[in-house]
N, C-alpha and C positions, 0 to 999 in steps of 0.2 A: 739581515735577513727578516724575511716575512715572517710572522707567527702562525704556524701550521694551525692554530686554532681560531685564531682571528680572521674573521669573513668581510671585516672592512675594505679590503683592498682587494676583494672580488668586485666586477664590473658589474657582474650579475650573479645572483644567490641560486643555488640548486634548489629546485623543488622538493618539499618535504616528503618523504616516504611516510607510508602508516604503518601502525606497529605490527609484529610479526602475527600476531592473531586476524587482523582484519587482512595482512597478506596470504594468511593460510588461508582465508574466503576466498579471494581472488583467484588462487590457484584453483579451489573447488572448484568453482563455474566457470572456468576456462575450461577445465576438463570436462565440466559438464557439458560445455557446448563445443570444444573442438577436440578432445579427445576421441581415443578409438570406440567402437560402437562395446567392448568391454569393459574401459574405460569409464565412458560412460553411461552405463547401466549399474555399474558399483558407485559413482556418485549420486544417481539417483535413489538407490537402496542408504545411501547416510541420510536423506531426508532432510539434506538443511536447506533452511529457508533465510538466512542471514545472510543481508545485500549492502555492504559496505554504502554503496549508492542510495541504499534508500533507509536513514538512518532510525524510522520507525519498525523496521524488521529486525532490529539488533535486537536479541532477545536476554543474551546473557550480558553481566555487568563489565566481563572483560572486554565484550568490544564495545561496549557504549565509552568505556574510561579509554580506549584508544582512538574511537570515535571524534569523541572531544579534544585529548590532545591532538589528534590528525587536523581536524579543521579548524583548529586554533593557530596551528602552525600554518596552516593553508593560508587563513586571511591574513596574517603577521607577513607572508612573504608575497600575496599579492597586491597587500596596500603599500611593500616597499620596490616591487617590480613594474607595477600598474597604476599605481594612485599618482599619475601627476598632479592632475586636477583636483579639489575636492567632492567634485560629483563623482568621482571615478573611486573614492576609497569607501572601502565594507565597513560604518559604522561598527564602533565597539562595544556596541549592545545589541551586536546581531543574535546573539543568542536568545533575546528576548523577543524576536520579532520568528515565529515558527514556517513562515515561508520562507525567509531567508537562510535559516537553518537545511531545509530541504533544494534549496537554489545552490548554497553553497556544498555540498556535500554533491551535488552532481556534475558543479563546476571542477571539486577536484578529482572525481570518477574520472571525469572527460580529461583531464591533464595527466592523471596518474596512466591511462592506458596509451595518451599519446608519448608519455615519458618511457614506456617498454618497448615501445611498436619500435618495427627494423626499419623504417624510413618515415619521412619528416612530413608526409602527409595528413597523419592524424593533428599533427602539432599545428600545423599551418591553418587545418581545418578551426582548428580550436581558438586560433587569435582571430581569422577571418569572421567566422561565424559562433563560435559559445562567448567569449568576452562579451561581444557588443551585443550579444541579446542579454546576456546575465546582467551587462549595465544599466542598460535600457529598462528593464524590466524593474531592477532594484529602484532607479532613479523615479519611476512612476509608482510605485509602491511606496516608496519611503518619504520621496518629495523633500521636504526640507522639516520634516519634524525633527529629526536625529541628529541636527548639525551640530548645537552644543551642547546636549545630552538629552538623553531617553524620554521620549515623550509616551504617557499612556497610550493605547493603542485606541487610534479615533473613532475605530466602528464595534468601539467593545457594548454599547449601546443597541445599537442594530443587530450584535449577533446574540445578544440577550434575549431581546423581544421574535428572534428566528427561533431559539430553543424552547421558548416558553412553550409550558403545555398546550395554553388555545391555541398558541399559531401552529403547533404540530398538528393539534386534532383538526383543523380547519384543512391542512395538506394533504392530512389523511383520509379525508372525507371526500376529497377532491380525486385524489388516488382509487378509492375503494369505487367511487364512481363510474371511472374511467374503464375498470377491469370489470367490473359486472357488466358491462355496456359490451365490452369486447367479447364476454361470455354469452350473452345472447346474441349478440348478431352472429357469432362462429357456431354457435351450435356446441361449443365443447367448453362447459362452465365448472369442469371438475380440474381442482388444482393441487398438485402433489406436493406434500410438507413434507419437511427435514422427519420428523419424526413416524413417516409411514402411512398416515393420515391421509385421505382426499376430501379436501373442502370444496363443496359445490359453491360457487363466488355469487350466484343467484339467491337460492334459497337459504344458503347458512348452514345445509345440511354437513355432517360429518360422517367419511365411512373409513372403514380398512380393512383392504382385499385380505389381508392374511387371516386378522381376526375373523371375518364372516366366513372364510375359508374353512377356520379349525370348526367353527360353531356348526358350520352344514355339517362337518364331519359328526360331529358330538350328536345332533340329530338325527342323522342318518343310520348312528349306530344305535340309539334310543330307539329307532322303529324297528329295525331289524331284530332286536330282543323285546319287540313287542312291549316296550313301554309308550305311557302315553306323551305327548311332544310338550314341551315347556310352555311355561304361561308367556303369551306374548310372542312366541317362535312363529316366524314369516315360511311361510311355503317355501319348498326347495329352490323352485324355479323363480325366489324374489331373492335370494341370498345375496347375490350380487350387485345390490341397489340399481338406480337407474344409469342407464349410459347415456 
């Protein structure tokens, strides 16, 4: 008799299922996309932005724990079912490669959606498109660096130069020159900022229309009450600043 807990007798192994909390996220996003209008509105009100296929969006430890467990199971499953050649095996150091974490999460997500589909089309597409593209990108990115053991990031020095302050300043200087040129050529130099201020990208002047309006109202009240203008106050017609 076959041991019901022994999977060695199976010709193919079942695809790993994500944990209950990740399945809850999948259900939420499925309703948000395919539910009734009322269900979609209720899903939007929940404001859940965690997405199992994008690990960086998982904001709670309970989601992260299930993600790591699921991806570990998926990698072991994939290597057993599809890793016939060494070039097809996901290296065991994959958690130390951020690009592989992103890729494996998308690979697992695509396969999970195919597993719960009601026809074989998504699974056929996974075999025909997703897997070959994943393996090709992995081979081109990893090459032979981690065949025997994990190697340090070859591009570490180049990345360090990129995030250095001097390099950032040079890139931002070029970006500012471009923004200023567009402001001059378009005749629309004012840029609205997140705090409500507006920045003139050509002159560097900052204004706030709400604040200007409040000061204008205060100045008009002072004038109506016969008080002298405040020192440095602009004429009423200049309160909104240049257009």
